[in-house]
N, C-alpha and C positions, 0 to 999 in steps of 0.2 A: 378593641379593633375599631378603626375609623370606617364608617360607612362610605362607600364610594360616593362621589359627587352625584347628585340627582341627575338623571338623564335630561331633565328639563327643569327649569325653575318655575314652571307653571303646572306640570303634571303631578298628580298626587303620588306619593311614595308607595311602592309595592312592598309593604311591610313583611309579608311572608317570604318574599324573595330576598330581602335585605337580611333577615334574621335566619333564613333557612328553616323556619318552622313557624307554626301557628301557635301563639300563646298570648295571654293578656299583656297589653302594652302599658308601661309606665313611662312618663316623659318628664325629665328634669330640665326645666326651662332656665337657661343660664347656669349650666352645670359647673362652671368654674373649673377647678383643678380635678374634678371627678371624685373627690373623697366621698361625698354623700352618695352619689350615684353608684359607685362601686360597692360601698358598704351595703346599700339596699339590694343591689343585684346579688351579692353573696348571700344575703339573708333570704332571698326569694328566687332561687335558681329556676323555678318553673315559670317565671315571668320574663318577658322581654323588656329591656330598658334602653331608651333613647335619650342621650344627653345632647342638648342643643346649646351651643355657645358661639358667640361671634368673634371672640378674641383668639387668635392663632396660638399664642403662648399657652393659654389655658387649655385649649384643645389638645395640644401636644402633651401637656402634663396629664390630662385625663386619659389620653391614649396609652401612656406608659402605665398608669394604674390599672387600666382595663385590659391590658394585653393578655392576661390569663383567663379572662371571663368570656365565655361563649355567648352570654345573653346580653351583652352591652354593645351598642353601636353609638357612634358620635356623628354629629352633623354641625359643621361650622356655618352658622347663619344667624340672622336676627330671629329671635324666638317668635315674635308676633307674626312675621312673614311665614315661618314654617307652620305655625298653628293655623293660620288663615288659609294658606294655599296648598300646603304639601301633605298635611295629615288628612287621611280619608275620614268622612263622616262616621261617627260612632265607632272609631277605631281605638280610642284611648280609655283605659280603665281608670288611670289616675295621673294627674299632673301635679308637679311640685314647682312652686315658684318661691324660692327662698332668698330673702333679702335683696329684692330688686332695688336698683338705684332709686332712692326717694326723690331725687331732684328737688331738694328743699327750697331753693330760691324760686320765688313766685314766677319769674319770667321763664324758668326752665321746666315748670311743672307739666307743660304740654308734652314733654318727653316721657313722662311716666308710662309704663307698660299697661298698668291696670286702668282700662277705660271701658265704657260700655261696649265698644266695638270689639275689644280684646275678649271680654267675657262672652259676648255672643259667638265669637269664633271658637272659644273653648267649649261652649255648650254644644256646638255642631260636632266637634271632634270627639266629645265624650260619649261613651256608650251609656245605655240606660243605667241610672243610679251611679254613674261614675262620679269622681270627685276631683277637686283641685284644692291643694293645701297651700296656703300663702303665709309666709312669716316675714316680719319686719321688726326692726328695733326702733322705727320712727313712728311715734304716736300719731302725728298729724296724717301721715300717709295711711296708717292703719285705719283711722277713722274715715278717711276718704274711700278706701277700699271697701269697707263695710257699707258705706252709703251707696256706692255704685252697685255693690252686690244686692243690696235690699231693693234697689230700683230696677234691677235687670231680671226680667221674667225668665223662668226656667231653672232657677236655683233655690235651694233651701240652705240656710245657714245652719250647719251642724255644730255640735260640741267639738271644739278643736283640741280635745285631750288626745294628743298623738304620741305614739311610741316609735319615733323615727331615729335613725342614726344622726349624729351631730354633723352639721356642715361646717366648713372652714370658718365662715362668718359667724355662724351660731356659736362656735367655740370661742372666737375672739370676743364677741359681744358678751357672752356669758362670763368670761374671765374678767371683763371690765365691770360686771355687775349691772349691765344694761338690761332693762326688761325686754323680753321678746314677746311680741304680740302675734297670735295665730288666728287665722280664720280658715274654716273648712267649708267649702261649698259643694253641695251634692246636686247633681243634675236631676231635675224632675221634669216631667212632661208638662208644658204649659197647659192651662185649662182651655179647653176648646169650646 
């Protein structure tokens, strides 16, 4: 099911109204065709799942896959914007950012989603002890992500041994024998 367009592009989402219930929220940033999102939602029916994707064709594909799932909603929007402006503080139990565009050319790297500002916005949206799982097949980007995470207060890097459904890109890269690099960041309260 596709979530209705937000009433405002600056007001935070009313998650209980959107889902029709109060439950822990998991957010798939760049949900693509919805394969991962829907597999996860089937695995954990007691949780709410929000897929955020900017491309219309992918949102339509995800909507077809999610049609029979009551705990999935979709939002067509840039992920960073949604995290920064639309998700209420301490509303997300878990974020998933799987295979974000690495923008490997130096002149394009400013377009990468994982920045200190992005992680600060994620930190605000995460509930206490919430987590974000990030996967990439691009070693340079992985090293940059870890460096940004290590220098961003409010996160602890956890063991990234995860048991998650396979995403479309994870399957493609796995079949090619490409190594997949994972980082798991857990929200911690900064020392005061």
